[in-house]
Backbone as numpy.savetxt, mean C-alpha at the origin, in Angstrom:
# Nx Ny Nz CAx CAy CAz Cx Cy Cz
-25.47 -7.52 -23.10 -25.39 -7.33 -21.59 -24.34 -6.53 -21.24
-24.35 -5.58 -20.39 -23.46 -4.70 -19.95 -22.31 -5.32 -19.25
-20.99 -4.85 -19.37 -19.99 -5.50 -18.64 -20.06 -5.21 -17.21
-19.79 -6.21 -16.45 -19.83 -6.04 -14.89 -18.76 -5.31 -14.49
-19.19 -4.39 -13.41 -18.19 -3.49 -12.84 -17.34 -4.26 -11.73
-16.08 -4.05 -11.79 -15.14 -4.74 -10.83 -14.19 -3.81 -10.28
-14.09 -3.61 -9.04 -12.99 -2.73 -8.55 -11.58 -3.51 -8.63
-10.57 -2.51 -8.68 -9.34 -3.05 -8.76 -8.75 -3.21 -7.18
-8.47 -4.50 -6.83 -8.17 -4.84 -5.41 -6.53 -4.59 -5.28
-6.34 -3.65 -4.36 -4.89 -3.43 -4.03 -4.62 -3.65 -2.48
-3.22 -3.66 -2.26 -2.86 -3.90 -0.87 -1.88 -2.81 -0.69
-1.72 -2.42 0.61 -0.81 -1.39 1.06 -0.21 -1.68 2.42
1.09 -1.39 2.57 1.69 -1.40 3.98 1.96 -0.01 4.50
1.55 0.01 5.76 1.84 1.26 6.56 2.77 0.84 7.66
4.06 1.36 7.32 5.12 0.97 8.15 5.86 2.09 8.82
5.78 2.07 10.25 6.32 3.20 11.00 7.45 2.70 11.88
8.44 3.54 11.89 9.65 3.36 12.74 10.17 4.55 13.23
10.31 4.64 14.53 10.79 5.95 15.13 10.09 7.18 14.71
8.67 7.25 14.54 7.95 8.36 14.15 7.93 8.64 12.68
8.57 7.80 11.86 8.58 8.00 10.43 7.87 6.85 9.72
7.45 7.17 8.57 6.70 6.16 7.77 7.45 5.87 6.43
7.58 4.58 6.09 8.32 4.13 4.85 7.35 4.39 3.71
7.87 5.31 2.77 7.16 5.57 1.57 7.98 5.23 0.35
7.32 5.12 -0.82 7.95 5.04 -2.05 7.71 6.28 -2.89
8.74 6.73 -3.71 8.57 7.77 -4.68 8.52 7.06 -6.09
7.46 7.25 -6.72 7.42 6.52 -8.10 6.95 7.32 -9.32
7.43 6.88 -10.43 7.14 7.53 -11.66 5.66 7.21 -12.03
4.94 8.25 -12.32 3.45 8.13 -12.81 3.25 8.98 -14.05
2.16 8.85 -14.71 1.93 9.71 -15.79 1.85 11.19 -15.37
1.54 11.41 -14.06 1.46 12.72 -13.49 2.78 13.21 -12.90
3.84 12.48 -12.89 5.10 12.86 -12.40 5.46 11.97 -11.33
6.46 12.38 -10.48 6.93 11.66 -9.42 5.93 11.90 -8.17
5.40 10.75 -7.72 4.43 10.91 -6.61 4.79 9.96 -5.54
4.06 10.16 -4.35 4.47 9.38 -3.13 3.36 8.48 -2.90
3.72 7.27 -2.33 2.72 6.32 -1.79 3.25 5.41 -0.75
2.45 4.81 -0.04 2.92 3.71 0.81 3.35 2.53 -0.09
4.13 1.58 0.26 4.40 0.41 -0.58 3.05 -0.22 -0.82
2.61 -0.35 -2.11 1.33 -0.87 -2.48 1.37 -1.38 -3.98
0.30 -2.14 -4.08 0.04 -2.66 -5.48 -1.11 -3.55 -5.55
-1.32 -4.09 -6.79 -2.43 -5.01 -7.02 -2.23 -6.25 -6.54
-3.44 -6.87 -5.93 -3.46 -8.32 -5.57 -3.25 -9.23 -6.75
-2.42 -10.19 -6.74 -2.25 -11.14 -7.65 -3.04 -12.42 -7.48
-3.40 -13.09 -8.61 -4.20 -14.39 -8.55 -3.49 -15.33 -7.56
-4.26 -16.04 -6.73 -3.73 -17.00 -5.82 -3.06 -16.57 -4.60
-3.11 -15.40 -4.33 -2.52 -14.87 -3.02 -3.53 -14.27 -2.07
-3.36 -14.24 -0.82 -4.25 -13.58 0.08 -3.88 -12.03 0.15
-4.70 -11.19 0.58 -4.30 -9.85 0.72 -3.05 -9.65 1.53
-2.88 -10.36 2.58 -1.68 -10.26 3.47 -0.48 -10.67 2.76
-0.55 -11.81 1.99 0.59 -12.25 1.12 0.93 -11.28 0.02
-0.11 -10.65 -0.61 0.11 -9.66 -1.64 0.85 -8.39 -1.03
0.45 -8.08 0.18 1.08 -6.86 0.82 2.67 -7.17 1.03
2.88 -8.41 1.50 4.40 -8.74 1.80 5.09 -8.75 0.40
4.48 -9.29 -0.52 5.15 -9.27 -1.88 5.38 -7.94 -2.38
4.32 -7.09 -2.31 4.47 -5.78 -2.87 5.48 -4.92 -2.11
5.55 -5.05 -0.74 6.63 -4.34 0.03 7.92 -4.74 -0.41
8.15 -6.07 -0.55 9.37 -6.58 -1.02 9.87 -6.06 -2.39
8.92 -6.01 -3.24 9.15 -5.62 -4.61 9.39 -4.04 -4.71
8.75 -3.34 -3.82 8.96 -1.86 -4.08 10.01 -1.29 -2.99
10.33 -2.01 -1.98 11.28 -1.41 -0.99 12.54 -2.38 -0.86
12.54 -3.56 -1.33 13.58 -4.47 -1.03 13.66 -4.97 0.31
12.65 -4.66 1.14 12.57 -5.20 2.53 11.53 -6.23 2.70
11.93 -7.24 3.44 10.82 -8.20 3.81 9.81 -7.47 4.78
8.53 -7.92 4.72 7.52 -7.41 5.55 6.62 -8.47 5.92
6.21 -8.51 7.17 5.26 -9.54 7.81 4.06 -8.67 8.24
2.83 -8.83 7.51 1.71 -8.12 8.19 1.27 -8.72 9.45
0.96 -7.92 10.48 0.55 -8.31 11.73 -0.99 -7.86 12.08
-1.44 -6.92 11.41 -2.80 -6.38 11.54 -3.39 -5.64 10.29
-4.67 -5.74 10.16 -5.26 -5.02 9.14 -5.70 -3.59 9.70
-5.39 -2.56 9.01 -5.69 -1.13 9.47 -7.11 -0.92 8.99
-7.42 -1.25 7.75 -8.80 -0.89 7.24 -8.93 -1.38 5.85
-10.05 -1.43 5.40 -10.36 -1.62 3.97 -11.10 -0.31 3.39
-10.49 0.08 2.25 -10.83 1.49 1.84 -11.23 1.40 0.33
-11.99 2.40 -0.17 -12.33 2.51 -1.54 -12.16 4.01 -1.98
-11.59 4.08 -3.14 -11.38 5.43 -3.84 -11.53 5.32 -5.24
-11.91 6.40 -5.92 -12.05 6.40 -7.30 -11.17 7.38 -7.97
-10.52 7.11 -8.99 -9.70 8.05 -9.77 -10.13 8.07 -11.25
-9.98 9.41 -11.75 -10.33 9.60 -13.14 -9.34 10.18 -13.88
-8.08 9.77 -13.63 -6.93 10.47 -14.31 -6.88 9.84 -15.86
-6.41 8.86 -16.12 -6.35 8.33 -17.40 -7.67 7.56 -17.71
-8.15 6.83 -16.66 -9.39 6.02 -16.84 -10.21 6.22 -15.58
-11.40 5.75 -15.57 -12.28 5.84 -14.39 -12.09 4.53 -13.74
-11.37 4.53 -12.49 -11.05 3.29 -11.91 -11.40 3.48 -10.42
-12.06 2.37 -9.86 -12.35 2.31 -8.41 -11.30 1.35 -7.83
-10.66 1.78 -6.73 -9.84 0.82 -6.10 -10.35 0.42 -4.69
-10.20 -0.80 -4.28 -10.57 -1.33 -3.05 -9.21 -1.79 -2.50
-8.83 -1.11 -1.36 -7.43 -1.16 -0.75 -7.50 -1.87 0.54
-6.75 -2.96 0.80 -6.58 -3.55 2.10 -5.18 -3.05 2.60
-5.24 -2.23 3.75 -4.07 -1.75 4.37 -3.63 -2.41 5.50
-2.41 -2.73 5.62 -1.87 -3.53 6.78 -0.72 -2.86 7.46
-0.51 -3.10 8.66 0.70 -2.76 9.34 1.45 -4.07 9.76
2.57 -4.03 10.20 3.31 -5.16 10.44 4.76 -4.88 10.91
5.60 -5.95 10.73 6.99 -5.87 11.06 7.91 -5.83 9.80
8.77 -4.80 9.81 9.62 -4.70 8.69 10.88 -5.42 8.99
11.18 -6.22 7.93 12.41 -7.15 8.09 13.56 -6.59 7.37
14.56 -7.32 7.24 15.78 -7.09 6.62 15.69 -6.61 5.22
16.51 -5.78 4.71 16.59 -5.34 3.33 17.45 -6.37 2.71
16.97 -6.63 1.41 17.74 -7.66 0.64 18.80 -6.93 -0.17
19.99 -7.02 0.18 21.10 -6.40 -0.44 21.08 -6.65 -1.90
21.35 -5.65 -2.84 21.33 -5.81 -4.22 20.05 -6.01 -4.97
18.90 -6.07 -4.15 17.72 -6.18 -4.95 17.10 -4.93 -5.58
16.85 -5.04 -6.81 16.35 -3.88 -7.60 14.87 -3.53 -7.09
14.54 -2.29 -7.10 13.21 -1.99 -6.81 12.29 -2.13 -8.08
10.98 -2.38 -7.79 10.06 -2.54 -8.86 10.17 -1.41 -9.92
9.67 -1.88 -11.13 9.74 -0.80 -12.20 8.86 0.42 -11.81
9.46 1.58 -12.06 8.82 2.73 -11.77 9.05 3.41 -10.24
9.58 2.52 -9.44 9.93 3.01 -8.07 11.32 3.74 -8.24
11.42 4.96 -7.94 12.71 5.74 -7.97 13.43 5.50 -6.64
12.89 5.56 -5.62 13.48 5.45 -4.28 12.51 5.27 -3.10
12.97 4.86 -1.99 12.22 4.80 -0.76 12.61 6.03 0.06
11.78 6.43 1.03 12.11 7.50 1.86 11.19 7.38 3.15
11.71 7.92 4.23 11.00 7.86 5.50 10.51 9.28 5.78
9.22 9.43 6.03 8.61 10.77 6.34 7.85 10.71 7.56
7.80 11.87 8.28 6.96 11.95 9.49 5.43 12.16 8.95
4.52 11.98 10.02 3.20 12.22 9.62 2.94 13.64 9.13
3.57 14.59 9.73 3.42 15.93 9.36 3.91 16.28 7.98
5.08 15.52 7.67 5.57 15.74 6.33 4.67 15.12 5.21
4.01 14.03 5.66 2.99 13.47 4.80 1.84 14.33 4.57
1.38 14.89 5.68 0.20 15.79 5.51 0.57 17.00 4.75
1.74 17.41 4.75 2.11 18.64 3.99 2.46 18.39 2.59
2.38 17.06 2.25 2.78 16.79 0.75 1.54 16.13 0.02
0.39 16.44 0.31 -0.83 15.85 -0.18 -0.86 15.98 -1.72
-0.40 17.12 -2.19 -0.39 17.33 -3.73 0.51 16.31 -4.49
1.36 15.66 -3.72 2.23 14.60 -4.40 1.73 13.21 -4.10
0.72 12.99 -3.33 0.12 11.58 -3.13 -0.36 11.00 -4.31
-0.08 9.77 -4.54 -0.64 9.04 -5.65 -1.99 8.81 -5.53
-2.45 8.58 -4.25 -3.78 8.07 -3.82 -4.16 9.01 -2.52
-5.50 9.34 -2.55 -5.96 10.02 -1.34 -5.95 8.99 -0.16
-5.81 7.81 -0.46 -5.89 6.74 0.63 -4.53 6.71 1.42
-3.35 7.28 0.94 -2.16 7.23 1.54 -2.33 7.97 2.93
-2.84 9.15 2.92 -2.93 9.94 4.20 -4.04 9.38 5.07
-5.12 8.80 4.50 -6.26 8.19 5.28 -5.61 7.04 6.04
-4.92 6.16 5.41 -4.36 5.01 6.01 -3.38 5.32 7.13
-2.51 6.39 6.94 -1.58 6.77 7.96 -2.40 7.33 9.12
-3.32 8.17 8.90 -4.18 8.65 9.95 -4.93 7.56 10.81
-5.46 6.59 10.03 -6.07 5.39 10.77 -5.02 4.69 11.60
-3.88 4.52 11.05 -2.75 3.82 11.71 -2.49 4.74 13.05
-2.33 5.96 12.94 -2.02 6.90 14.13 -3.14 6.83 15.14
-4.37 6.58 14.64 -5.46 6.54 15.54 -5.69 5.16 16.20
-4.79 4.26 15.91 -4.66 2.99 16.66 -5.55 1.88 15.94
-6.19 2.21 14.84 -7.01 1.18 14.25 -6.18 -0.02 13.80
-6.52 -1.23 14.40 -5.93 -2.54 14.12 -7.00 -3.62 14.27
-6.94 -4.38 13.22 -7.95 -5.53 13.19 -7.19 -6.87 13.02
-7.56 -7.92 13.51 -6.92 -9.22 13.48 -6.92 -9.61 11.95
-5.83 -10.30 11.52 -5.74 -10.66 10.18 -6.75 -11.73 9.77
-7.31 -12.47 10.80 -8.30 -13.49 10.45 -9.62 -12.94 10.27
-9.78 -11.50 10.30 -10.86 -10.86 9.77 -11.17 -11.03 8.32
-10.06 -11.29 7.44 -10.14 -11.63 6.15 -9.98 -13.24 5.99
-11.13 -13.74 5.48 -11.13 -15.17 5.25 -10.72 -15.49 3.84
-9.74 -16.29 3.71 -9.28 -16.75 2.26 -9.57 -18.22 2.10
-10.58 -18.52 1.29 -10.93 -19.90 1.06 -9.93 -20.72 0.51
-9.75 -22.00 0.71 -8.74 -22.85 0.11 -8.62 -22.94 -1.33
-9.86 -22.59 -2.00 -10.01 -22.56 -3.35 -9.03 -21.48 -4.05
-8.74 -20.55 -3.26 -7.71 -19.47 -3.90 -6.32 -20.04 -4.13
């Protein structure tokens, strides 16, 4: 029997303050690339919880998701053929935890305008980075209860 196809589930935070978006610069096999704070969903957590955790790990900032921007799919064929299913959230950026180290591979955080993000697409880790920012700018917001997480999780 053939192995069942399963997309990689990821979560991402689109965080805007004063016209700038919080991004991370991270080491990848293709060099230093840009992304929103994002990562894989861990067992036992909801997408919103995973997004809060990933944002803390990658930026050292607390983050509280308040709305779902959208659910996205993308395929990459860099080292492997992988399909990603991304849940993108916006919310409230909290305090930075002094002295907290950034996740492995994260070189730094930076704030960029939408135009700077648009001009740097060659450095985007995922084509979903720009799409999520554009959807945020278009005002796309969905209630968190759109995602039902069963108690069994």
